[in-house]
C-alpha positions in Angstrom: 2.1 8.1 15.1 5.7 9.1 16.1 8.3 10.0 13.4 10.9 7.3 13.2 14.4 8.2 14.4 17.0 5.9 12.9 18.1 3.1 15.3 21.8 3.9 14.8 21.4 7.1 16.9 22.9 5.8 20.1 25.7 6.4 22.5 25.7 10.1 21.6 25.2 13.2 23.7 24.6 15.7 20.9 22.0 15.3 18.2 20.6 17.7 15.5 17.2 16.6 14.1 16.2 18.4 11.0 13.2 18.3 8.6 10.6 20.6 7.1 7.7 22.2 9.0 5.3 19.6 10.3 7.7 16.7 10.0 7.5 16.0 13.7 10.8 17.2 14.9 9.5 18.1 18.4 7.8 14.8 18.9 10.9 13.0 17.6 13.1 14.9 20.0 11.0 13.7 22.9 10.9 10.1 21.6 14.7 10.2 21.1 15.3 11.4 24.6 13.2 8.6 26.1 14.8 6.0 23.9 18.3 7.1 24.9 17.3 7.3 28.6 18.3 10.9 28.9 17.7 13.1 31.9 14.6 15.4 32.2 14.3 18.1 29.5 14.9 21.9 29.7 13.3 23.2 26.5 14.2 26.4 24.6 11.7 27.3 21.8 12.8 30.5 20.0 10.3 32.1 17.7 10.9 33.9 14.3 11.0 37.3 16.0 13.7 36.1 18.5 16.2 35.6 15.7 16.8 39.3 15.5 17.1 39.9 19.3 20.7 39.4 20.5 21.0 36.9 23.4 17.3 36.1 23.4 18.1 32.4 23.6 20.4 32.9 26.6 17.7 34.8 28.5 15.3 31.9 27.8 17.8 29.5 29.2 18.4 31.5 32.3 14.6 32.0 32.9 14.1 28.2 32.5 16.4 27.6 35.5 15.4 30.3 38.0 16.6 28.4 41.1 20.2 28.5 40.0 22.4 31.4 41.3 24.4 31.4 38.1 21.1 31.7 36.1 20.0 34.7 38.2 23.4 36.3 37.6 23.2 35.6 33.9 19.7 37.2 33.8 21.1 40.3 35.6 24.0 40.5 33.2 21.7 40.4 30.2 19.4 43.0 31.7 22.5 45.2 32.3 23.7 44.7 28.8 20.3 45.6 27.4 20.4 48.9 29.4 23.8 49.8 27.9 23.5 49.0 24.2 26.3 51.4 23.3 28.8 50.1 25.9 32.4 50.1 24.7 33.1 47.0 26.9 31.7 44.6 24.2 34.5 42.0 24.3 34.6 41.9 28.1 30.9 41.6 28.3 30.9 38.7 25.7 33.5 36.9 27.8 31.5 37.3 31.0 28.4 36.0 29.2 30.3 32.9 28.1 31.6 32.3 31.6 28.2 32.8 33.2 26.5 30.6 30.6 29.0 27.8 31.2 28.4 28.2 35.0 24.7 27.8 34.4 25.2 24.6 32.5 27.7 23.2 35.1 25.4 24.0 38.1 22.2 22.7 36.5 20.9 19.4 37.8 21.0 16.4 35.4 19.1 17.6 32.4 18.8 17.3 28.6 18.8 20.7 26.7 16.3 20.6 23.9 16.3 23.6 21.5 13.2 23.4 19.4 13.0 25.6 16.2 16.8 26.0 16.5 16.8 27.8 13.1 15.4 30.9 15.0 18.1 30.8 17.7 19.8 34.2 17.5 23.5 34.2 16.4 24.8 35.7 19.6 23.1 33.0 21.8 24.3 30.2 19.3 27.9 31.5 19.6 27.8 31.7 23.4 26.1 28.3 23.8 28.6 26.7 21.4 31.5 27.9 23.6 29.8 26.9 26.9 28.9 23.4 25.5 32.5 22.6 24.8 33.2 23.0 28.5 30.3 20.7 29.4 30.8 17.7 27.1 28.6 15.4 29.1 25.5 17.5 28.8 23.0 15.9 26.4 21.7 18.4 23.8 19.0 17.8 21.1 18.5 20.6 18.6 15.6 20.5 16.2 15.6 22.7 13.1 14.2 22.9 9.6 17.2 22.8 7.4 20.7 21.4 7.9 23.2 24.0 6.5 26.5 23.3 8.2 28.9 26.2 8.3 32.7 26.1 8.1 32.9 25.7 11.9 30.2 23.1 12.2 27.1 23.2 14.4 27.0 25.1 17.7 26.1 21.8 19.5 29.7 20.6 19.0 32.1 18.9 16.6 30.8 15.4 17.4 27.2 16.2 16.8 25.1 13.4 15.2 22.9 15.0 12.4 19.7 13.1 11.6 17.1 13.9 9.0 13.5 13.1 10.2 12.3 10.6 7.6 8.7 10.9 6.2 6.0 8.6 7.4 5.5 5.5 5.3 2.1 4.7 3.8 1.2 2.3 6.6 2.2 4.9 9.2 0.1 7.5 7.5 -2.8 5.0 7.5 -2.4 4.5 11.3 -2.1 8.3 11.8 -5.4 8.9 9.9 -7.3 5.9 11.3 -9.6 8.0 13.5 -10.9 9.8 10.4 -12.2 6.5 8.9 -11.2 7.5 5.4 -11.4 5.1 2.4 -8.0 3.5 1.7 -7.7 5.3 -1.6 -8.1 8.6 0.2 -5.4 7.6 2.7 -3.2 6.6 -0.3 -3.8 10.0 -2.0 -3.1 11.9 1.3 0.1 10.0 1.7 1.2 11.0 -1.8 0.0 14.6 -1.4 1.6 15.0 2.0 4.8 13.1 1.2 4.5 11.5 4.6 4.6 14.8 6.4 2.5 14.2 9.6 1.2 17.7 10.1 0.3 18.1 6.4 -1.4 14.7 6.3 -3.6 15.7 9.2 -4.4 19.1 7.7 -5.5 17.4 4.5 -7.6 14.8 6.4 -9.1 17.6 8.6 -10.4 19.5 5.6 -13.9 19.0 4.4 -12.4 18.8 0.9 -9.1 17.2 1.7 -7.6 16.9 -1.8 -7.9 18.9 -5.0 -10.0 17.0 -7.5 -8.1 17.9 -10.7 -10.2 18.0 -13.9 -7.6 19.3 -16.2 -7.6 23.0 -15.6 -9.4 23.7 -12.4 -7.6 26.0 -10.0 -7.9 23.7 -7.0 -6.2 24.9 -3.9 -5.1 23.2 -0.7 -7.2 23.7 2.4 -6.1 26.8 4.5 -4.1 24.9 7.2 -2.3 22.9 4.5 -1.6 26.1 2.5 -0.1 27.7 5.5 2.1 24.8 6.3 3.3 24.4 2.7 3.9 28.2 2.6 6.2 28.0 5.6 8.0 25.2 3.9 8.5 27.2 0.8 9.7 30.2 2.8 12.8 28.2 3.6 14.1 28.9 0.1 14.5 32.3 -1.7 12.2 33.6 -4.4 14.5 32.4 -7.2 14.2 28.8 -6.0 10.4 29.1 -5.7 10.2 30.4 -9.3 12.2 27.4 -10.6 10.0 25.0 -8.5 6.9 26.6 -10.1 8.2 25.5 -13.5 8.8 22.0 -12.1 5.2 22.0 -10.8 3.8 22.8 -14.2 5.6 20.0 -16.0 4.4 16.4 -15.6 7.9 15.0 -15.5 10.5 17.7 -14.8 14.2 17.0 -15.0 17.5 18.7 -14.7 17.9 19.4 -18.4 14.5 21.1 -18.8 14.9 23.2 -15.7 18.5 24.0 -16.7 17.3 25.4 -20.0 14.9 27.7 -18.1 17.2 28.9 -15.3 20.6 28.7 -16.9 23.8 27.8 -15.0 22.2 28.7 -11.7 19.7 25.8 -12.0 21.8 23.2 -10.2 22.6 25.4 -7.2 18.9 26.4 -6.9 17.7 22.8 -7.1 20.3 21.8 -4.5 18.9 24.5 -2.1 15.4 23.1 -2.7 16.6 19.5 -2.0 18.4 20.7 1.2 15.0 22.2 2.4 13.3 18.9 1.8 11.2 20.2 -1.1 12.6 18.0 -3.8 14.0 14.5 -4.4 16.6 14.5 -7.2 17.3 11.3 -9.0 21.1 11.3 -9.4 21.0 8.5 -12.0 18.3 9.8 -14.4 18.5 13.5 -13.3 14.8 13.5 -12.5 13.2 16.0 -10.2 10.2 15.1 -8.0 8.5 17.0 -5.2 8.7 15.2 -1.9 5.0 16.0 -1.4 2.8 16.7 -4.4 1.0 19.3 -2.3 4.0 21.6 -2.8 3.4 21.6 -6.6 -0.3 22.1 -6.1 0.3 25.1 -3.9 2.8 26.7 -6.3 0.4 26.3 -9.3 -2.6 27.6 -7.3 -0.7 30.8 -6.5 -0.5 31.7 -10.1 -3.1 33.8 -11.8 -4.5 32.2 -15.0 -2.6 34.5 -17.4 0.7 34.0 -15.5 0.3 30.2 -15.6 -0.3 30.3 -19.4 2.8 32.4 -19.9 4.9 29.9 -17.9 3.4 27.0 -19.9 4.4 28.8 -23.1 8.0 29.1 -21.8 8.0 25.4 -21.0 6.7 24.6 -24.5 9.7 26.5 -25.9 12.2 24.7 -23.6 10.8 21.2 -24.0 12.7 18.7 -26.2 9.9 16.1 -26.1 7.3 16.8 -28.8 4.4 15.2 -26.8 5.1 17.3 -23.7 5.7 20.4 -25.8 2.2 19.9 -27.2 0.9 19.5 -23.7 2.3 22.8 -22.6 1.1 24.5 -25.8 -2.4 23.3 -25.1 -2.2 24.5 -21.5 -0.9 27.8 -22.6 -3.9 28.4 -24.9 -6.6 30.8 -23.7 -9.8 29.0 -24.3 -11.0 27.0 -27.3 -8.6 26.8 -30.3 -9.0 24.3 -33.2 -5.3 24.2 -34.0 -4.3 23.6 -30.3 -7.0 21.0 -29.9 -5.8 19.1 -33.0 -2.2 19.1 -31.7 -3.3 17.8 -28.3 -5.4 15.0 -29.9 -2.4 13.9 -32.0 -0.1 14.1 -29.0 -2.5 11.9 -27.1 -2.3 9.3 -29.8 1.5 9.4 -29.6 1.5 9.2 -25.8 -0.8 6.2 -26.0 1.4 4.4 -28.5 4.5 4.8 -26.3 2.6 3.5 -23.3 2.4 6.8 -21.4 -1.3 6.4 -20.5 -1.5 9.0 -17.8 -0.3 11.7 -20.2 -2.6 10.3 -22.9 -5.6 10.8 -20.6 -4.6 14.4 -19.8 -4.0 15.2 -23.5 -7.2 13.7 -24.6 -9.1 15.8 -22.1 -7.2 18.9 -23.2 -8.1 18.1 -26.8 -11.7 18.0 -25.9 -11.6 21.1 -23.8 -9.8 23.1 -26.5 -12.3 22.1 -29.2 -14.8 24.9 -30.1 -18.3 24.2 -28.8 -19.9 24.9 -32.2 -18.1 21.8 -33.5 -20.3 19.6 -31.3 -19.6 16.3 -33.2 -15.9 16.6 -32.9 -16.0 17.8 -29.3 -18.1 14.7 -28.4 -15.8 12.4 -30.2 -12.8 13.7 -28.4 -14.5 13.8 -25.1 -15.5 10.1 -25.5 -11.9 9.3 -26.3 -10.9 11.2 -23.1 -13.4 9.2 -21.0 -12.0 5.9 -22.4 -8.4 7.0 -21.8 -9.2 7.9 -18.3 -11.0 4.6 -17.8 -8.0 2.7 -19.0 -5.7 4.4 -16.5 -8.2 4.6 -13.7 -8.2 8.4 -13.7 -11.6 9.0 -12.3 -11.5 12.9 -12.0 -10.6 13.3 -15.7 -13.1 10.7 -16.6 -15.8 12.7 -14.9 -14.7 15.9 -16.5 -14.8 14.3 -20.0 -18.2 12.7 -19.3 -19.6 16.2 -18.3 -18.5 17.5 -21.7 -20.4 14.8 -23.5 -23.5 15.0 -21.4 -23.5 18.8 -21.6 -24.1 18.8 -25.3 -26.8 17.7 -27.7 -25.5 14.2 -28.3 -27.1 11.0 -29.5 -28.3 8.3 -27.1 -25.4 6.1 -28.2 -22.9 8.8 -27.3 -24.5 9.5 -24.0 -24.6 5.8 -23.1 -20.9 5.4 -24.2 -19.9 8.2 -21.9 -21.9 6.9 -18.9 -20.7 3.3 -19.5 -17.0 4.5 -19.8 -17.5 6.6 -16.6 -18.9 3.5 -14.8 -15.9 1.5 -16.0 -13.5 4.2 -14.9 -15.1 4.4 -11.5 -14.4 0.8 -10.6 -15.0 0.3 -6.9 -15.2 4.1 -6.4 -18.6 4.4 -8.0 -20.7 6.7 -6.0 -24.5 7.2 -6.5 -24.6 4.0 -8.5 -28.4 3.9 -8.7 -28.6 7.4 -10.1 -25.9 6.7 -12.7 -27.4 3.5 -13.9 -30.8 5.1 -14.0 -29.5 7.9 -16.2 -27.8 5.4 -18.5 -31.0 3.3 -18.8 -33.0 6.4 -19.6 -30.5 7.4 -22.3 -30.7 3.9 -23.7 -34.5 3.7 -23.7 -35.8 1.8 -26.8 -32.3 0.6 -27.7 -31.8 -3.1 -26.7 -28.1 -3.1 -27.7 -27.4 -0.1 -25.5 -29.5 -1.4 -22.6 -27.5 -4.7 -22.8 -24.3 -2.8 -22.1 -25.7 -1.2 -19.0 -27.2 -4.4 -17.7 -23.8 -6.0 -18.0 -22.4 -3.3 -15.7 -25.3 -3.7 -13.3 -24.6 -7.4 -13.2 -20.9 -6.7 -12.2 -22.1 -4.2 -9.6 -24.7 -6.7 -8.1 -22.0 -9.4 -7.8 -19.1 -7.4 -6.4 -20.8 -4.7 -4.3 -24.2 -6.2 -3.5 -22.9 -9.8 -3.1 -25.9 -11.2 -4.9 -24.7 -13.5 -7.7 -28.2 -14.8 -8.4 -29.4 -11.3 -9.3 -26.2 -10.6 -11.1 -26.6 -13.8 -13.1 -30.2 -12.9 -14.0 -29.1 -9.4 -15.2 -26.4 -11.0 -17.3 -29.0 -13.3 -18.8 -31.2 -10.4 -19.7 -28.3 -8.6 -21.2 -27.5 -11.7 -23.3 -31.0 -11.9 -24.7 -31.2 -8.2 -25.5 -27.7 -8.2 -27.2 -28.6 -11.3 -29.3 -31.9 -9.8 -30.3 -30.2 -6.6 -31.4 -27.5 -8.6 -33.3 -24.7 -7.1 -31.1 -22.4 -10.1 -30.8 -19.8 -8.1 -28.9 -22.2 -7.2 -26.1 -23.5 -10.8 -26.3 -20.0 -12.2 -25.8 -19.5 -9.9 -22.8 -22.8 -10.8 -21.3 -22.4 -14.6 -21.8 -18.9 -14.4 -20.2 -20.4 -12.7 -17.2 -23.2 -15.2 -17.0 -20.7 -18.1 -17.2 -18.6 -16.6 -14.5 -21.6 -16.4 -12.2 -22.9 -19.8 -13.1 -19.6 -21.3 -12.1 -19.7 -19.5 -8.7 -23.3 -20.7 -8.1 -22.5 -24.3 -9.1 -24.7 -24.2 -12.2 -24.1 -27.2 -14.4 -24.4 -25.1 -17.6 -21.5 -22.8 -16.8 -19.1 -24.5 -19.3 -21.7 -24.6 -22.0 -22.4 -20.9 -21.6 -18.6 -20.2 -21.8 -18.3 -22.2 -24.9 -21.1 -20.1 -26.5 -19.2 -17.0 -25.6 -16.0 -18.4 -27.1 -17.7 -19.3 -30.3 -19.3 -15.9 -31.1 -17.5 -13.4 -33.4 -16.8 -10.0 -32.0 -17.2 -6.8 -34.1 -15.5 -4.5 -31.5 -12.8 -5.0 -29.0 -13.6 -5.9 -25.4 -11.6 -5.2 -22.2 -9.2 -8.1 -22.1 -10.2 -9.1 -18.6 -13.9 -9.2 -19.7 -13.2 -11.7 -22.6 -14.3 -15.4 -22.5 -10.6 -16.3 -23.1 -9.7 -14.8 -19.7 -12.5 -16.6 -18.0 -11.5 -19.9 -19.6 -8.0 -19.3 -18.2 -9.5 -18.7 -14.7 -11.5 -21.9 -15.0 -8.3 -23.8 -15.9 -6.8 -22.4 -12.7 -9.8 -23.5 -10.7 -9.4 -27.0 -12.1 -5.7 -27.1 -11.3 -4.4 -26.8 -14.9 -1.9 -23.9 -14.3 0.1 -24.5 -17.5 -3.0 -24.4 -19.7 -4.0 -21.2 -17.9 -0.5 -19.6 -18.4 -0.6 -20.4 -22.1 -3.9 -18.6 -22.5 -3.0 -15.7 -20.4 0.3 -14.6 -21.9 -1.2 -13.3 -25.2 -3.9 -11.6 -23.2 -1.2 -9.7 -21.3 0.3 -8.5 -24.5 -3.1 -7.2 -25.6 -3.9 -5.5 -22.3 -0.6 -3.7 -22.3 -0.9 -2.7 -25.9 -4.3 -1.1 -25.3 -3.1 0.6 -22.1 -5.9 -0.8 -20.0 -4.5 -0.6 -16.5 -7.3 -2.6 -14.8 -7.2 -5.3 -17.4 -3.4 -5.5 -17.2 -3.5 -5.9 -13.4 -6.1 -8.6 -13.7 -4.1 -10.6 -16.2 -0.9 -10.2 -14.2 -2.7 -11.4 -11.1 -4.0 -14.5 -13.0 -0.5 -15.2 -14.3 0.9 -14.9 -10.8 -1.6 -17.4 -9.5 -0.9 -19.8 -12.4 2.8 -19.6 -11.8 2.4 -20.1 -8.1 0.2 -23.2 -8.6 2.8 -24.6 -10.9 5.5 -23.9 -8.4 7.3 -21.2 -10.3 7.6 -18.9 -7.4 10.1 -16.4 -8.9 7.9 -15.8 -11.9 4.8 -15.5 -9.6 6.6 -12.8 -7.6 7.5 -10.9 -10.7 3.9 -10.8 -11.9 2.5 -10.0 -8.5 5.0 -7.1 -8.0 4.1 -5.7 -11.4 0.4 -5.9 -10.6 1.0 -4.2 -7.2 3.1 -1.4 -8.7 0.6 -0.7 -11.5 -2.2 -0.6 -9.0 -0.4 1.7 -6.6 0.5 4.0 -9.5 -3.1 4.5 -10.6 -6.5 5.0 -9.0 -7.4 1.3 -9.1 -8.6 -0.4 -6.0 -5.7 -2.0 -4.1 -7.9 -5.0 -2.9 -7.3 -7.3 -5.9 -3.6 -6.8 -6.1 -3.2 -7.1 -2.3 -4.9 -10.5 -2.4 -2.5 -11.8 -5.0 0.5 -10.2 -3.3 -0.4 -11.8 0.0 -0.7 -15.3 -1.5 2.5 -15.0 -3.5 4.6 -13.2 -0.9 3.5 -15.6 1.8 4.5 -18.7 -0.3 7.6 -17.4 -2.0 9.3 -14.8 0.1 8.2 -13.2 3.4 5.2 -14.0 5.6 5.4 -10.7 7.5 5.1 -8.6 4.3 2.3 -11.0 3.0 0.3 -10.3 6.2 0.7 -6.5 5.5 -0.8 -7.0 2.0 -3.6 -9.2 3.3 -4.6 -6.7 6.0 -4.5 -3.8 3.6 -6.7 -5.8 1.2 -9.2 -6.5 3.9 -9.3 -2.9 5.0 -9.7 -1.7 1.5 -12.4 -4.2 0.6 -14.4 -3.3 3.7 -14.2 0.4 2.9 -15.3 -0.1 -0.7 -17.9 -2.7 0.2 -16.3 -5.2 -2.2 -17.6 -8.5 -0.9 -15.7 -10.6 -3.4 -12.3 -9.3 -2.5 -13.1 -9.1 1.2 -13.6 -12.9 1.1 -10.4 -13.4 -0.9 -8.2 -11.2 1.3 -9.7 -12.7 4.5 -8.9 -16.1 3.0 -5.3 -15.0 2.3 -5.1 -13.6 5.9 -6.4 -16.8 7.4 -4.1 -19.0 5.3 -1.1 -17.0 6.5 -2.1 -17.0 10.1 -2.6 -20.8 10.0 0.8 -21.2 8.4 2.4 -19.1 11.1 0.7 -20.9 14.0 -1.7 -18.1 15.0 -4.7 -20.4 15.1 -7.3 -18.4 16.9 -6.7 -15.4 14.6 -6.8 -17.8 11.6 -10.1 -19.2 12.8 -11.7 -15.8 13.1 -10.6 -14.8 9.6 -11.7 -18.1 8.0 -15.0 -18.2 9.7 -15.8 -14.8 8.3 -14.8 -16.1 4.9 -17.3 -18.9 5.4 -20.1 -16.5 6.4 -19.4 -14.2 3.4 -19.3 -17.1 0.9 -22.6 -18.4 2.3 -24.1 -14.9 2.1 -23.0 -14.6 -1.5 -24.3 -18.1 -2.2 -21.0 -19.4 -3.6 -21.6 -23.1 -4.1 -18.5 -24.2 -6.1 -15.7 -25.1 -3.7 -13.0 -24.8 -6.4 -13.4 -21.0 -6.8 -11.9 -20.1 -3.4 -10.3 -23.0 -1.5 -11.0 -21.9 2.0 -12.6 -25.2 3.1 -9.5 -27.3 3.8 -7.8 -24.3 5.4 -10.7 -23.8 7.9 -11.0 -27.5 8.5 -7.2 -27.7 9.3 -7.6 -24.8 11.7 -10.5 -26.5 13.4 -8.5 -29.7 13.7 -5.5 -27.9 15.2 -7.7 -26.2 17.8 -9.3 -29.5 18.7 -12.8 -28.9 17.2 -12.8 -32.3 15.5 -16.6 -32.7 14.9 -16.9 -29.3 13.3 -14.0 -30.1 11.0 -15.5 -33.5 10.0 -18.8 -31.9 9.2 -17.2 -29.2 7.0 -15.1 -31.9 5.2 -18.0 -34.1 4.6 -20.2 -31.3 3.2 -17.4 -30.0 0.9 -16.4 -33.4 -0.4 -20.0 -34.1 -1.2 -20.5 -30.8 -3.1 -17.2 -31.2 -5.0 -18.1 -34.8 -6.0 -21.6 -33.7 -7.2 -20.1 -30.9 -9.3 -17.2 -33.0 -10.6 -14.5 -30.8 -9.0 -11.9 -33.5 -8.5 -9.2 -30.9 -8.0 -10.6 -30.0 -4.7 -10.4 -33.5 -3.2 -6.6 -34.0 -2.5 -6.4 -30.9 -0.2 -9.5 -32.2 1.6 -7.9 -35.6 2.0 -4.8 -33.9 3.5 -7.0 -32.3 6.1 -9.0 -35.5 6.7 -5.7 -37.2 7.4 -4.8 -34.6 10.0 -8.2 -35.2 11.5 -7.5 -39.0 11.5 -4.2 -38.4 13.2 -5.8 -36.2 15.8 -8.0 -39.1 16.6 -5.0 -41.4 16.9 -5.4 -43.3 13.7 -1.9 -42.7 12.3 -1.9 -45.5 9.8 -5.0 -44.3 8.0 -3.7 -40.8 8.1 -0.4 -41.8 6.6 -2.1 -43.8 3.9 -4.4 -40.8 3.0 -1.5 -38.4 2.9 0.6 -40.7 0.7 -2.2 -41.1 -1.8 -3.0 -37.3 -1.8 0.7 -36.5 -2.4 0.7 -38.9 -5.4 -2.4 -37.0 -6.9 -0.6 -33.7 -6.4 2.6 -34.4 -8.5 1.7 -31.6 -11.0 1.3 -29.1 -8.1 4.7 -29.2 -6.3 3.9 -26.7 -3.5 0.6 -28.5 -2.6 2.5 -31.8 -2.7 5.1 -30.3 -0.4 2.5 -29.2 2.1 1.1 -32.7 2.0 4.5 -34.3 2.6 5.1 -32.0 5.5 1.8 -33.1 7.0 2.8 -36.7 6.4 6.1 -36.0 8.3 4.2 -34.6 11.3 1.8 -37.6 11.2 4.6 -40.2 11.0 6.4 -38.5 13.9 3.3 -38.6 16.0 3.0 -42.3 15.1 6.6 -42.8 16.3 7.9 -43.7 12.8 10.8 -41.3 12.9 12.7 -42.5 9.8 9.5 -42.2 7.6 8.9 -38.7 9.2 12.4 -37.6 8.3 12.1 -38.9 4.7 8.8 -37.1 4.2 10.2 -33.9 5.7 13.3 -34.1 3.5 11.2 -34.6 0.4 9.1 -31.5 1.4 12.2 -29.4 2.1 13.7 -30.4 -1.3 10.5 -29.5 -3.1 10.1 -26.1 -1.4 13.8 -25.3 -1.9 13.8 -26.3 -5.5 10.8 -24.1 -6.2 12.0 -21.1 -4.1 9.1 -21.3 -1.6 11.3 -19.8 1.1 8.9 -19.6 4.1 7.7 -23.2 3.5 11.3 -24.3 3.0 12.2 -22.8 6.4 9.3 -24.6 8.0 10.4 -27.9 6.5 14.0 -27.3 7.7 12.8 -26.7 11.2 10.8 -29.9 11.0 13.9 -31.8 10.1 15.8 -30.1 12.9 13.2 -31.2 15.3 13.3 -34.7 14.1 17.1 -34.7 14.8 16.5 -33.4 18.3 13.4 -35.4 19.4 14.0 -39.0 20.5 11.9 -41.7 18.9 10.0 -42.4 22.1 8.0 -39.3 22.6 7.1 -35.7 21.9 8.6 -34.0 24.9 11.8 -32.1 24.2 14.5 -33.4 26.5 15.8 -30.0 27.3 12.5 -28.5 28.5 11.1 -28.8 32.0 7.5 -29.9 32.3 6.3 -26.3 32.9 8.2 -25.1 29.9 6.8 -28.0 27.8 3.3 -27.1 28.8 3.8 -23.5 28.1 5.4 -24.2 24.7 2.5 -26.5 23.8 -0.1 -23.9 24.6 1.8 -21.2 22.6 2.2 -23.6 19.7 -1.6 -24.1 19.7 -2.1 -20.3 19.2 -2.9 -19.2 22.7 -1.9 -15.7 23.7 0.4 -15.0 26.6 -2.6 -13.9 28.6 -4.6 -17.1 27.7 -1.6 -19.2 28.8 -1.3 -17.3 32.1 -4.9 -17.9 32.8 -4.7 -21.6 31.9 -1.6 -22.2 34.1 -2.6 -19.7 36.8 0.6 -17.8 36.6 1.4 -14.1 35.7 1.8 -12.9 32.1 5.4 -12.0 33.0 6.1 -15.6 34.1 4.8 -16.8 30.8 7.0 -14.3 28.9 10.1 -15.4 30.9 9.2 -19.1 30.4 8.8 -18.7 26.6 12.1 -16.8 26.4 13.8 -19.8 28.0 12.0 -22.2 25.6 13.2 -20.2 22.5 16.7 -20.1 23.9 16.8 -23.8 24.6 15.3 -24.9 21.3 17.3 -22.3 19.2 14.1 -20.6 18.0 13.2 -17.0 17.3 9.4 -16.8 16.8 6.1 -18.4 17.4 6.1 -19.4 13.8 9.1 -21.6 14.4 7.6 -22.8 17.7 4.4 -23.9 16.1 6.3 -26.2 13.8 8.7 -27.5 16.5 6.4 -28.4 19.4 3.3 -30.5 19.1 0.4 -28.2 19.9 -1.6 -28.8 23.1 -5.3 -29.4 22.8 -7.7 -28.5 25.6 
């Protein structure tokens, strides 16, 4: 993965690339030279020891061009000067060196001078090169150095030098860089955060057997050796005073200018500016916040401190802090071992952090409270440790959850306490649950003889069986057993949770008693709170969505969102936001859907939650409301994450989103591959209800577009029969839309138009689905040579999509209208295309790759590329997405 050099670097002969160690300056210099079409490279690469040797850089330049007479003369002059270090002819010698260096540069064949590690170029060589380069203004020069510190006279490369900071790699670029390591997506995300997008540091973290520190509150985790060395080189770019101030920043969870200013005095701003210039910090100018560009920097600074020194610095931070909660945090971290008073302060601070919504800090403070509680007060320690496990579970902080659970399990606790800890740890683990069998076995052993506790564990096993094992029948049976045990024990809260899970699975399996089970769950009182996303109210809202009642779902979801945010449960909040986004999207409120989807994605990315659920929702909403390219990125990330985590439910969903987007953009073969995998997964998971995930009409439409008409008809017949048997009327209009496309493909345009008109009437409460149906009606009417009707349908679709801010679909409808203006009533061939261009365009519109088109037409791939370029130009198009909606696809 190459570092990205900004595109605005062009038409320049002198460039300085700067960035910290490992940022890829050398690679970027080579990439820039190739992009600018510069001549071959002559490279100078001074080392640290060369910086103290006068004219070492000039000697390296001369030795790099041994065939030049001027270079040999320069070498001789440097040897002579080295032999007479006390020569009084210093000024004359310097002038001769300048003339000879300029002569070397003038005599050299066309070349690009690249000076790597230019920060170690000795001052004498820099001065001579700067003079000589002014006499050779056409010579391209690329200098790569660590820190840009322009002096009064500017850079030695010249006055017109273009200075470029090497940007860090983005998260997708880091994922590409680390793809050979086959890491789980969450590990890639953590490495991106820890490395700050520094390529060498990311590779060093991925190479290590233990790539990242697993913080448990006070462990002295260190970076792997290669990463330590790299971060150490980075820190050496700033003096000790700056490093000391950065250490304070590393010990605080949210450092800012004011805090660090109270510690360092008036010099703080200058010191922080030095750190920013070295690429160690990002400073928020608006809020005066301070953030490490790579969290590994802070990890290394903290790991360098002995325990007693760290405690002393935390004590100083406690004195300097103006925030009472953070002051208590530093006080707890400054304590040496167990201390009742410190533990009490930390526990109270955790409550205040929780109340103000700072759940990450609450999780840390809860764990600190437990760790500072004396071991002889076992009951209080256990109570605080259980609170810490729950706080960690709410925020998705698995390392702290494990640390708190170890405190509970390491003491003489009751079965209820042990099960509480294990269940909370299971909940905190989410999709990252390792050794699931052993953990469930330990929990069942602790719950032996207690049906109420056993019921809680069986509920979690049911979730695991459904999500990770893809076995809803087993999951439903486990939920049924949990229900029976909870009801026998009189635990109505566990019974509600178990019934809700049972109803969820019955709906998936097409069981007729699903709604009755859900009504039982809704009718039971609860003696303790449940996670909001595990309540029957949330499931009822989901069922309303499945049945195409988005407003009913929205009304039920909004109070659940308030409750989820109040309790600080990150996973529940994400789930409610996702459901709200889907409800708003179904109702055509695209701006609101985007808002909820963005919040869910941001909360997911800021915690340790699995990205797969939020990516699915983001893909659907972005693809409908804003940008298809970004939606595809979300869908692919969701697919990759779900595969890594073996999450079969969200693998199906993200593949469905991917297939839907590929179909919408005319990439039919890729869409077919994704949607066929959805079908296989849904059959494997025995999903019988077609309203839960509506992949059936999407796959059928793809099959129709590719000419597989019999397969499409079989799928439509089977799905229609199942939906009718289950009473899922909401599924029927989209099936009718696809059936109409199939009728049109068989040439029955009248029947197709009638079906589409009726389907559009049934979809009046779902404006975006109605718009899609009207767009299909326009295509059908055009193929039936009813141009006025086609235009009217397209205009209605465009109006709907525009009014509801479904921008990609509005663009598609606008192109359809444009095509109707351009295409004569008598046929499908565009008058401006030759027959060869028309055939090529038809194949491309059907989803064929350039290579496939070349094979079909028996021409070269280059000929296909040139032909499509002419097609785009003639039709005023810019992409295959537009082409697929402008040219009638060819069928083999």
